[in-house]
Structure formats: C-alpha cells, structure tokens
SEFIZA-3560 file (N, C-alpha, C; in Angstrom, 3 decimals):
REM SEFIZA-3560
<numar><xx>-171.413</xx><yy>-26.025</yy><zz>-170.566</zz><atom>N</atom></numar>
<numar><xx>-170.091</xx><yy>-26.481</yy><zz>-170.199</zz><atom>CA</atom></numar>
<numar><xx>-170.175</xx><yy>-27.198</yy><zz>-168.851</zz><atom>C</atom></numar>
<numar><xx>-169.605</xx><yy>-28.380</yy><zz>-168.812</zz><atom>N</atom></numar>
<numar><xx>-169.654</xx><yy>-29.194</yy><zz>-167.609</zz><atom>CA</atom></numar>
<numar><xx>-168.554</xx><yy>-28.754</yy><zz>-166.626</zz><atom>C</atom></numar>
<numar><xx>-168.892</xx><yy>-28.715</yy><zz>-165.356</zz><atom>N</atom></numar>
<numar><xx>-167.907</xx><yy>-28.334</yy><zz>-164.344</zz><atom>CA</atom></numar>
<numar><xx>-166.909</xx><yy>-29.473</yy><zz>-164.129</zz><atom>C</atom></numar>
<numar><xx>-165.791</xx><yy>-29.139</yy><zz>-163.520</zz><atom>N</atom></numar>
<numar><xx>-164.782</xx><yy>-30.154</yy><zz>-163.207</zz><atom>CA</atom></numar>
<numar><xx>-165.359</xx><yy>-31.224</yy><zz>-162.286</zz><atom>C</atom></numar>
<numar><xx>-166.147</xx><yy>-30.812</yy><zz>-161.336</zz><atom>N</atom></numar>
<numar><xx>-166.768</xx><yy>-31.762</yy><zz>-160.408</zz><atom>CA</atom></numar>
<numar><xx>-167.702</xx><yy>-32.709</yy><zz>-161.148</zz><atom>C</atom></numar>
<numar><xx>-168.495</xx><yy>-32.173</yy><zz>-162.067</zz><atom>N</atom></numar>
<numar><xx>-169.415</xx><yy>-33.015</yy><zz>-162.846</zz><atom>CA</atom></numar>
<numar><xx>-168.636</xx><yy>-33.985</yy><zz>-163.730</zz><atom>C</atom></numar>
<numar><xx>-167.567</xx><yy>-33.492</yy><zz>-164.345</zz><atom>N</atom></numar>
<numar><xx>-166.723</xx><yy>-34.366</yy><zz>-165.186</zz><atom>CA</atom></numar>
<numar><xx>-166.113</xx><yy>-35.472</yy><zz>-164.341</zz><atom>C</atom></numar>
<numar><xx>-165.594</xx><yy>-35.108</yy><zz>-163.178</zz><atom>N</atom></numar>
<numar><xx>-164.988</xx><yy>-36.104</yy><zz>-162.287</zz><atom>CA</atom></numar>
<numar><xx>-166.012</xx><yy>-37.168</yy><zz>-161.911</zz><atom>C</atom></numar>
<numar><xx>-167.213</xx><yy>-36.743</yy><zz>-161.597</zz><atom>N</atom></numar>
<numar><xx>-168.275</xx><yy>-37.677</yy><zz>-161.227</zz><atom>CA</atom></numar>
<numar><xx>-168.593</xx><yy>-38.632</yy><zz>-162.371</zz><atom>C</atom></numar>
<numar><xx>-168.706</xx><yy>-38.091</yy><zz>-163.589</zz><atom>N</atom></numar>
<numar><xx>-168.992</xx><yy>-38.935</yy><zz>-164.757</zz><atom>CA</atom></numar>
<numar><xx>-167.862</xx><yy>-39.915</yy><zz>-165.012</zz><atom>C</atom></numar>
<numar><xx>-166.624</xx><yy>-39.441</yy><zz>-164.919</zz><atom>N</atom></numar>
<numar><xx>-165.469</xx><yy>-40.317</yy><zz>-165.148</zz><atom>CA</atom></numar>
<numar><xx>-165.463</xx><yy>-41.441</yy><zz>-164.117</zz><atom>C</atom></numar>
<numar><xx>-165.725</xx><yy>-41.117</yy><zz>-162.866</zz><atom>N</atom></numar>
<numar><xx>-165.790</xx><yy>-42.150</yy><zz>-161.830</zz><atom>CA</atom></numar>
<numar><xx>-166.867</xx><yy>-43.176</yy><zz>-162.151</zz><atom>C</atom></numar>
<numar><xx>-168.009</xx><yy>-42.721</yy><zz>-162.608</zz><atom>N</atom></numar>
<numar><xx>-169.101</xx><yy>-43.640</yy><zz>-162.967</zz><atom>CA</atom></numar>
<numar><xx>-168.671</xx><yy>-44.543</yy><zz>-164.122</zz><atom>C</atom></numar>
<numar><xx>-168.057</xx><yy>-43.952</yy><zz>-165.168</zz><atom>N</atom></numar>
<numar><xx>-167.595</xx><yy>-44.746</yy><zz>-166.307</zz><atom>CA</atom></numar>
<numar><xx>-166.567</xx><yy>-45.781</yy><zz>-165.872</zz><atom>C</atom></numar>
<numar><xx>-165.637</xx><yy>-45.360</yy><zz>-165.014</zz><atom>N</atom></numar>
<numar><xx>-164.591</xx><yy>-46.266</yy><zz>-164.537</zz><atom>CA</atom></numar>
<numar><xx>-165.204</xx><yy>-47.411</yy><zz>-163.731</zz><atom>C</atom></numar>
<numar><xx>-166.165</xx><yy>-47.088</yy><zz>-162.886</zz><atom>N</atom></numar>
<numar><xx>-166.812</xx><yy>-48.124</yy><zz>-162.070</zz><atom>CA</atom></numar>
<numar><xx>-167.502</xx><yy>-49.173</yy><zz>-162.936</zz><atom>C</atom></numar>
<numar><xx>-167.942</xx><yy>-48.798</yy><zz>-164.125</zz><atom>N</atom></numar>
<numar><xx>-168.678</xx><yy>-49.707</yy><zz>-164.998</zz><atom>CA</atom></numar>
<numar><xx>-167.820</xx><yy>-50.303</yy><zz>-166.112</zz><atom>C</atom></numar>
<numar><xx>-166.556</xx><yy>-49.880</yy><zz>-166.214</zz><atom>N</atom></numar>
<numar><xx>-165.702</xx><yy>-50.279</yy><zz>-167.330</zz><atom>CA</atom></numar>
<numar><xx>-165.195</xx><yy>-51.709</yy><zz>-167.198</zz><atom>C</atom></numar>
<numar><xx>-164.968</xx><yy>-52.333</yy><zz>-168.367</zz><atom>N</atom></numar>
<numar><xx>-164.349</xx><yy>-53.654</yy><zz>-168.358</zz><atom>CA</atom></numar>
<numar><xx>-162.825</xx><yy>-53.492</yy><zz>-168.313</zz><atom>C</atom></numar>
<numar><xx>-162.113</xx><yy>-54.585</yy><zz>-168.227</zz><atom>N</atom></numar>
<numar><xx>-160.661</xx><yy>-54.525</yy><zz>-168.037</zz><atom>CA</atom></numar>
<numar><xx>-159.942</xx><yy>-53.876</yy><zz>-169.221</zz><atom>C</atom></numar>
<numar><xx>-160.452</xx><yy>-54.044</yy><zz>-170.434</zz><atom>N</atom></numar>
<numar><xx>-159.811</xx><yy>-53.437</yy><zz>-171.604</zz><atom>CA</atom></numar>
<numar><xx>-159.891</xx><yy>-51.914</yy><zz>-171.541</zz><atom>C</atom></numar>
<numar><xx>-161.049</xx><yy>-51.408</yy><zz>-171.189</zz><atom>N</atom></numar>
<numar><xx>-161.222</xx><yy>-49.952</yy><zz>-171.081</zz><atom>CA</atom></numar>
<numar><xx>-160.360</xx><yy>-49.411</yy><zz>-169.949</zz><atom>C</atom></numar>
<numar><xx>-160.326</xx><yy>-50.127</yy><zz>-168.842</zz><atom>N</atom></numar>
<numar><xx>-159.510</xx><yy>-49.689</yy><zz>-167.712</zz><atom>CA</atom></numar>
<numar><xx>-158.034</xx><yy>-49.613</yy><zz>-168.102</zz><atom>C</atom></numar>
<numar><xx>-157.573</xx><yy>-50.572</yy><zz>-168.886</zz><atom>N</atom></numar>
<numar><xx>-156.167</xx><yy>-50.554</yy><zz>-169.320</zz><atom>CA</atom></numar>
<numar><xx>-155.887</xx><yy>-49.349</yy><zz>-170.208</zz><atom>C</atom></numar>
<numar><xx>-156.798</xx><yy>-49.044</yy><zz>-171.119</zz><atom>N</atom></numar>
<numar><xx>-156.626</xx><yy>-47.884</yy><zz>-171.999</zz><atom>CA</atom></numar>
<numar><xx>-156.590</xx><yy>-46.594</yy><zz>-171.187</zz><atom>C</atom></numar>
<numar><xx>-157.527</xx><yy>-46.459</yy><zz>-170.277</zz><atom>N</atom></numar>
<numar><xx>-157.582</xx><yy>-45.252</yy><zz>-169.440</zz><atom>CA</atom></numar>
<numar><xx>-156.325</xx><yy>-45.151</yy><zz>-168.584</zz><atom>C</atom></numar>
<numar><xx>-155.916</xx><yy>-46.265</yy><zz>-168.022</zz><atom>N</atom></numar>
<numar><xx>-154.716</xx><yy>-46.280</yy><zz>-167.191</zz><atom>CA</atom></numar>
<numar><xx>-153.500</xx><yy>-45.825</yy><zz>-167.991</zz><atom>C</atom></numar>
<numar><xx>-153.327</xx><yy>-46.384</yy><zz>-169.179</zz><atom>N</atom></numar>
<numar><xx>-152.177</xx><yy>-46.019</yy><zz>-170.016</zz><atom>CA</atom></numar>
<numar><xx>-152.221</xx><yy>-44.544</yy><zz>-170.390</zz><atom>C</atom></numar>
<numar><xx>-153.384</xx><yy>-44.052</yy><zz>-170.738</zz><atom>N</atom></numar>
<numar><xx>-153.541</xx><yy>-42.639</yy><zz>-171.081</zz><atom>CA</atom></numar>
<numar><xx>-153.156</xx><yy>-41.751</yy><zz>-169.908</zz><atom>C</atom></numar>
<numar><xx>-153.630</xx><yy>-42.093</yy><zz>-168.727</zz><atom>N</atom></numar>
<numar><xx>-153.311</xx><yy>-41.306</yy><zz>-167.539</zz><atom>CA</atom></numar>
<numar><xx>-151.833</xx><yy>-41.388</yy><zz>-167.185</zz><atom>C</atom></numar>
<numar><xx>-151.230</xx><yy>-42.534</yy><zz>-167.398</zz><atom>N</atom></numar>
<numar><xx>-149.796</xx><yy>-42.667</yy><zz>-167.148</zz><atom>CA</atom></numar>
<numar><xx>-148.997</xx><yy>-41.758</yy><zz>-168.075</zz><atom>C</atom></numar>
<numar><xx>-149.365</xx><yy>-41.735</yy><zz>-169.338</zz><atom>N</atom></numar>
<numar><xx>-148.678</xx><yy>-40.861</yy><zz>-170.288</zz><atom>CA</atom></numar>
<numar><xx>-148.861</xx><yy>-39.409</yy><zz>-169.879</zz><atom>C</atom></numar>
<numar><xx>-150.058</xx><yy>-39.042</yy><zz>-169.531</zz><atom>N</atom></numar>
<numar><xx>-150.325</xx><yy>-37.672</yy><zz>-169.103</zz><atom>CA</atom></numar>
<numar><xx>-149.531</xx><yy>-37.332</yy><zz>-167.845</zz><atom>C</atom></numar>
<numar><xx>-149.544</xx><yy>-38.247</yy><zz>-166.889</zz><atom>N</atom></numar>
<numar><xx>-148.840</xx><yy>-38.026</yy><zz>-165.633</zz><atom>CA</atom></numar>
<numar><xx>-147.352</xx><yy>-37.831</yy><zz>-165.855</zz><atom>C</atom></numar>
<numar><xx>-146.805</xx><yy>-38.541</yy><zz>-166.791</zz><atom>N</atom></numar>
<numar><xx>-145.383</xx><yy>-38.433</yy><zz>-167.094</zz><atom>CA</atom></numar>
<numar><xx>-145.085</xx><yy>-37.229</yy><zz>-167.986</zz><atom>C</atom></numar>
<numar><xx>-146.129</xx><yy>-36.470</yy><zz>-168.280</zz><atom>N</atom></numar>
<numar><xx>-146.009</xx><yy>-35.274</yy><zz>-169.108</zz><atom>CA</atom></numar>
<numar><xx>-145.397</xx><yy>-35.578</yy><zz>-170.466</zz><atom>C</atom></numar>
<numar><xx>-145.792</xx><yy>-36.716</yy><zz>-171.019</zz><atom>N</atom></numar>
<numar><xx>-145.276</xx><yy>-37.133</yy><zz>-172.318</zz><atom>CA</atom></numar>
<numar><xx>-146.406</xx><yy>-37.051</yy><zz>-173.336</zz><atom>C</atom></numar>
<numar><xx>-146.911</xx><yy>-35.851</yy><zz>-173.528</zz><atom>N</atom></numar>
<numar><xx>-148.039</xx><yy>-35.665</yy><zz>-174.435</zz><atom>CA</atom></numar>
<numar><xx>-147.612</xx><yy>-35.626</yy><zz>-175.891</zz><atom>C</atom></numar>
<numar><xx>-146.336</xx><yy>-35.786</yy><zz>-176.159</zz><atom>N</atom></numar>
<numar><xx>-145.845</xx><yy>-35.718</yy><zz>-177.528</zz><atom>CA</atom></numar>
<numar><xx>-146.139</xx><yy>-36.978</yy><zz>-178.335</zz><atom>C</atom></numar>
<numar><xx>-146.799</xx><yy>-37.967</yy><zz>-177.721</zz><atom>N</atom></numar>
<numar><xx>-147.121</xx><yy>-39.178</yy><zz>-178.462</zz><atom>CA</atom></numar>
<numar><xx>-148.045</xx><yy>-38.890</yy><zz>-179.634</zz><atom>C</atom></numar>
<numar><xx>-148.928</xx><yy>-37.921</yy><zz>-179.473</zz><atom>N</atom></numar>
<numar><xx>-149.749</xx><yy>-37.480</yy><zz>-180.600</zz><atom>CA</atom></numar>
<numar><xx>-149.666</xx><yy>-35.963</yy><zz>-180.680</zz><atom>C</atom></numar>
<numar><xx>-149.752</xx><yy>-35.490</yy><zz>-181.898</zz><atom>N</atom></numar>
<numar><xx>-149.630</xx><yy>-34.049</yy><zz>-182.122</zz><atom>CA</atom></numar>
<numar><xx>-150.882</xx><yy>-33.308</yy><zz>-181.645</zz><atom>C</atom></numar>
<numar><xx>-150.779</xx><yy>-32.000</yy><zz>-181.577</zz><atom>N</atom></numar>
<numar><xx>-151.924</xx><yy>-31.162</yy><zz>-181.210</zz><atom>CA</atom></numar>
<numar><xx>-153.057</xx><yy>-31.380</yy><zz>-182.207</zz><atom>C</atom></numar>
<numar><xx>-152.729</xx><yy>-31.460</yy><zz>-183.500</zz><atom>N</atom></numar>
<numar><xx>-153.756</xx><yy>-31.702</yy><zz>-184.522</zz><atom>CA</atom></numar>
<numar><xx>-154.434</xx><yy>-33.056</yy><zz>-184.316</zz><atom>C</atom></numar>
<numar><xx>-153.663</xx><yy>-34.071</yy><zz>-183.948</zz><atom>N</atom></numar>
<numar><xx>-154.243</xx><yy>-35.384</yy><zz>-183.689</zz><atom>CA</atom></numar>
<numar><xx>-155.138</xx><yy>-35.342</yy><zz>-182.450</zz><atom>C</atom></numar>
<numar><xx>-154.711</xx><yy>-34.606</yy><zz>-181.423</zz><atom>N</atom></numar>
<numar><xx>-155.538</xx><yy>-34.457</yy><zz>-180.223</zz><atom>CA</atom></numar>
<numar><xx>-156.863</xx><yy>-33.786</yy><zz>-180.575</zz><atom>C</atom></numar>
<numar><xx>-156.804</xx><yy>-32.749</yy><zz>-181.415</zz><atom>N</atom></numar>
<numar><xx>-158.026</xx><yy>-32.060</yy><zz>-181.837</zz><atom>CA</atom></numar>
<numar><xx>-158.934</xx><yy>-33.006</yy><zz>-182.605</zz><atom>C</atom></numar>
<numar><xx>-158.354</xx><yy>-33.830</yy><zz>-183.466</zz><atom>N</atom></numar>
<numar><xx>-159.149</xx><yy>-34.785</yy><zz>-184.250</zz><atom>CA</atom></numar>
<numar><xx>-159.831</xx><yy>-35.801</yy><zz>-183.332</zz><atom>C</atom></numar>
<numar><xx>-159.127</xx><yy>-36.286</yy><zz>-182.333</zz><atom>N</atom></numar>
<numar><xx>-159.711</xx><yy>-37.227</yy><zz>-181.375</zz><atom>CA</atom></numar>
<numar><xx>-160.896</xx><yy>-36.576</yy><zz>-180.668</zz><atom>C</atom></numar>
<numar><xx>-160.724</xx><yy>-35.338</yy><zz>-180.225</zz><atom>N</atom></numar>
<numar><xx>-161.810</xx><yy>-34.629</yy><zz>-179.548</zz><atom>CA</atom></numar>
<numar><xx>-163.001</xx><yy>-34.404</yy><zz>-180.480</zz><atom>C</atom></numar>
<numar><xx>-162.719</xx><yy>-34.052</yy><zz>-181.735</zz><atom>N</atom></numar>
<numar><xx>-163.783</xx><yy>-33.830</yy><zz>-182.715</zz><atom>CA</atom></numar>
<numar><xx>-164.570</xx><yy>-35.119</yy><zz>-182.957</zz><atom>C</atom></numar>
<numar><xx>-163.848</xx><yy>-36.217</yy><zz>-183.146</zz><atom>N</atom></numar>
<numar><xx>-164.514</xx><yy>-37.497</yy><zz>-183.401</zz><atom>CA</atom></numar>
<numar><xx>-165.299</xx><yy>-37.966</yy><zz>-182.174</zz><atom>C</atom></numar>
<numar><xx>-164.759</xx><yy>-37.711</yy><zz>-181.007</zz><atom>N</atom></numar>
<numar><xx>-165.455</xx><yy>-38.068</yy><zz>-179.772</zz><atom>CA</atom></numar>
<numar><xx>-166.777</xx><yy>-37.312</yy><zz>-179.665</zz><atom>C</atom></numar>
<numar><xx>-166.750</xx><yy>-36.029</yy><zz>-179.980</zz><atom>N</atom></numar>
<numar><xx>-167.969</xx><yy>-35.213</yy><zz>-179.926</zz><atom>CA</atom></numar>
<numar><xx>-168.992</xx><yy>-35.713</yy><zz>-180.946</zz><atom>C</atom></numar>
<numar><xx>-168.533</xx><yy>-36.083</yy><zz>-182.139</zz><atom>N</atom></numar>
<numar><xx>-169.454</xx><yy>-36.608</yy><zz>-183.157</zz><atom>CA</atom></numar>
<numar><xx>-170.091</xx><yy>-37.910</yy><zz>-182.688</zz><atom>C</atom></numar>
<numar><xx>-169.281</xx><yy>-38.770</yy><zz>-182.071</zz><atom>N</atom></numar>
<numar><xx>-169.805</xx><yy>-40.038</yy><zz>-181.568</zz><atom>CA</atom></numar>
<numar><xx>-170.836</xx><yy>-39.804</yy><zz>-180.473</zz><atom>C</atom></numar>
<numar><xx>-170.505</xx><yy>-38.926</yy><zz>-179.529</zz><atom>N</atom></numar>
<numar><xx>-171.408</xx><yy>-38.651</yy><zz>-178.415</zz><atom>CA</atom></numar>
<numar><xx>-172.718</xx><yy>-38.024</yy><zz>-178.880</zz><atom>C</atom></numar>
<numar><xx>-172.662</xx><yy>-37.257</yy><zz>-179.965</zz><atom>N</atom></numar>
<numar><xx>-173.872</xx><yy>-36.613</yy><zz>-180.470</zz><atom>CA</atom></numar>
<numar><xx>-174.698</xx><yy>-37.542</yy><zz>-181.357</zz><atom>C</atom></numar>
<numar><xx>-174.164</xx><yy>-38.733</yy><zz>-181.646</zz><atom>N</atom></numar>
<numar><xx>-174.886</xx><yy>-39.682</yy><zz>-182.493</zz><atom>CA</atom></numar>
<numar><xx>-174.671</xx><yy>-39.461</yy><zz>-183.979</zz><atom>C</atom></numar>
<numar><xx>-173.805</xx><yy>-38.528</yy><zz>-184.343</zz><atom>N</atom></numar>
<numar><xx>-173.535</xx><yy>-38.244</yy><zz>-185.751</zz><atom>CA</atom></numar>
<numar><xx>-172.472</xx><yy>-39.167</yy><zz>-186.331</zz><atom>C</atom></numar>
<numar><xx>-171.845</xx><yy>-39.967</yy><zz>-185.487</zz><atom>N</atom></numar>
<numar><xx>-170.819</xx><yy>-40.901</yy><zz>-185.918</zz><atom>CA</atom></numar>
<numar><xx>-171.068</xx><yy>-42.219</yy><zz>-185.208</zz><atom>C</atom></numar>
<numar><xx>-170.786</xx><yy>-43.321</yy><zz>-185.898</zz><atom>N</atom></numar>
<numar><xx>-171.023</xx><yy>-44.643</yy><zz>-185.330</zz><atom>CA</atom></numar>
<numar><xx>-169.695</xx><yy>-45.265</yy><zz>-184.915</zz><atom>C</atom></numar>
<numar><xx>-169.697</xx><yy>-45.945</yy><zz>-183.801</zz><atom>N</atom></numar>
<numar><xx>-168.525</xx><yy>-46.693</yy><zz>-183.367</zz><atom>CA</atom></numar>
<numar><xx>-168.671</xx><yy>-48.146</yy><zz>-183.782</zz><atom>C</atom></numar>
<numar><xx>-167.558</xx><yy>-48.852</yy><zz>-183.812</zz><atom>N</atom></numar>
<numar><xx>-167.561</xx><yy>-50.255</yy><zz>-184.202</zz><atom>CA</atom></numar>
<numar><xx>-166.833</xx><yy>-51.072</yy><zz>-183.147</zz><atom>C</atom></numar>
<numar><xx>-167.318</xx><yy>-52.292</yy><zz>-182.940</zz><atom>N</atom></numar>
<numar><xx>-166.598</xx><yy>-53.207</yy><zz>-182.062</zz><atom>CA</atom></numar>
<numar><xx>-165.320</xx><yy>-53.629</yy><zz>-182.777</zz><atom>C</atom></numar>
<numar><xx>-164.400</xx><yy>-54.241</yy><zz>-182.051</zz><atom>N</atom></numar>
<numar><xx>-163.162</xx><yy>-54.708</yy><zz>-182.654</zz><atom>CA</atom></numar>
<numar><xx>-163.454</xx><yy>-55.697</yy><zz>-183.777</zz><atom>C</atom></numar>
<numar><xx>-164.385</xx><yy>-56.603</yy><zz>-183.547</zz><atom>N</atom></numar>
<numar><xx>-164.738</xx><yy>-57.598</yy><zz>-184.574</zz><atom>CA</atom></numar>
<numar><xx>-165.339</xx><yy>-56.933</yy><zz>-185.816</zz><atom>C</atom></numar>
<numar><xx>-166.216</xx><yy>-55.942</yy><zz>-185.606</zz><atom>N</atom></numar>
<numar><xx>-166.796</xx><yy>-55.222</yy><zz>-186.743</zz><atom>CA</atom></numar>
<numar><xx>-165.718</xx><yy>-54.479</yy><zz>-187.525</zz><atom>C</atom></numar>
<numar><xx>-164.799</xx><yy>-53.865</yy><zz>-186.806</zz><atom>N</atom></numar>
<numar><xx>-163.719</xx><yy>-53.127</yy><zz>-187.472</zz><atom>CA</atom></numar>
<numar><xx>-162.848</xx><yy>-54.067</yy><zz>-188.290</zz><atom>C</atom></numar>
<numar><xx>-162.500</xx><yy>-55.217</yy><zz>-187.722</zz><atom>N</atom></numar>
<numar><xx>-161.694</xx><yy>-56.195</yy><zz>-188.453</zz><atom>CA</atom></numar>
<numar><xx>-162.407</xx><yy>-56.644</yy><zz>-189.729</zz><atom>C</atom></numar>
<numar><xx>-163.708</xx><yy>-56.900</yy><zz>-189.607</zz><atom>N</atom></numar>
<numar><xx>-164.496</xx><yy>-57.350</yy><zz>-190.753</zz><atom>CA</atom></numar>
<numar><xx>-164.517</xx><yy>-56.280</yy><zz>-191.844</zz><atom>C</atom></numar>
<numar><xx>-164.725</xx><yy>-55.025</yy><zz>-191.454</zz><atom>N</atom></numar>
<numar><xx>-164.763</xx><yy>-53.921</yy><zz>-192.421</zz><atom>CA</atom></numar>
<numar><xx>-163.407</xx><yy>-53.742</yy><zz>-193.101</zz><atom>C</atom></numar>
<numar><xx>-162.339</xx><yy>-53.881</yy><zz>-192.339</zz><atom>N</atom></numar>
<numar><xx>-160.990</xx><yy>-53.754</yy><zz>-192.910</zz><atom>CA</atom></numar>
<numar><xx>-160.726</xx><yy>-54.863</yy><zz>-193.908</zz><atom>C</atom></numar>
<numar><xx>-161.068</xx><yy>-56.094</yy><zz>-193.537</zz><atom>N</atom></numar>
<numar><xx>-160.881</xx><yy>-57.227</yy><zz>-194.447</zz><atom>CA</atom></numar>
<numar><xx>-161.667</xx><yy>-57.028</yy><zz>-195.736</zz><atom>C</atom></numar>
<numar><xx>-162.898</xx><yy>-56.529</yy><zz>-195.621</zz><atom>N</atom></numar>
<numar><xx>-163.721</xx><yy>-56.270</yy><zz>-196.805</zz><atom>CA</atom></numar>
<numar><xx>-163.062</xx><yy>-55.228</yy><zz>-197.706</zz><atom>C</atom></numar>
<numar><xx>-162.501</xx><yy>-54.189</yy><zz>-197.125</zz><atom>N</atom></numar>
<numar><xx>-161.852</xx><yy>-53.123</yy><zz>-197.919</zz><atom>CA</atom></numar>
<numar><xx>-160.643</xx><yy>-53.666</yy><zz>-198.670</zz><atom>C</atom></numar>
<numar><xx>-159.883</xx><yy>-54.553</yy><zz>-198.034</zz><atom>N</atom></numar>
<numar><xx>-158.684</xx><yy>-55.081</yy><zz>-198.666</zz><atom>CA</atom></numar>
<numar><xx>-158.994</xx><yy>-56.158</yy><zz>-199.706</zz><atom>C</atom></numar>
<numar><xx>-160.158</xx><yy>-56.755</yy><zz>-199.632</zz><atom>N</atom></numar>
<numar><xx>-160.509</xx><yy>-57.799</yy><zz>-200.594</zz><atom>CA</atom></numar>
<numar><xx>-161.228</xx><yy>-57.252</yy><zz>-201.820</zz><atom>C</atom></numar>
<numar><xx>-161.495</xx><yy>-55.944</yy><zz>-201.838</zz><atom>N</atom></numar>
<numar><xx>-162.190</xx><yy>-55.337</yy><zz>-202.992</zz><atom>CA</atom></numar>
<numar><xx>-161.250</xx><yy>-55.141</yy><zz>-204.149</zz><atom>C</atom></numar>
//
C-alpha cells in the first residue's frame, strides 16, 4: 500500500509531465471533488473505474488512443 506522501509525489510527477488534455481532465475531476459533487457517477461506477485502472496498470488491459477508439467504434457499427 502506497503512503499518502508517495501518492502525492507520483501525482505531482504525472502532472508535471502531462499534456494540456490530461491537465484539463484532472482539473475538472478535482473541481468536482472539491465541490463535493461526487454524485456524477455512482459508487458502482467509481468501483468499476478503479477496477479498470488497476487492470490497465497491471498490463492485463490495453488502453486506446482517441483515434484508435474512434476506429474501433466505427468498425463495430459497420459490421
């Protein structure tokens, strides 16, 4: 289990290296949290996000770029 200090350090490193799109997502997420408006997604949805994140980090799940995702979606709809 990672300590709060270690998590903070990692988050700072990620933020320092992030592009503007990632920064906007993180900013919006933090704004929602700060405003205590966590009802945007349910507890079950939050758990699913955490589960998928863990799978991605462990290499058991693959992520896709926006362009790859669009291509895969178009392929599914054209079948």
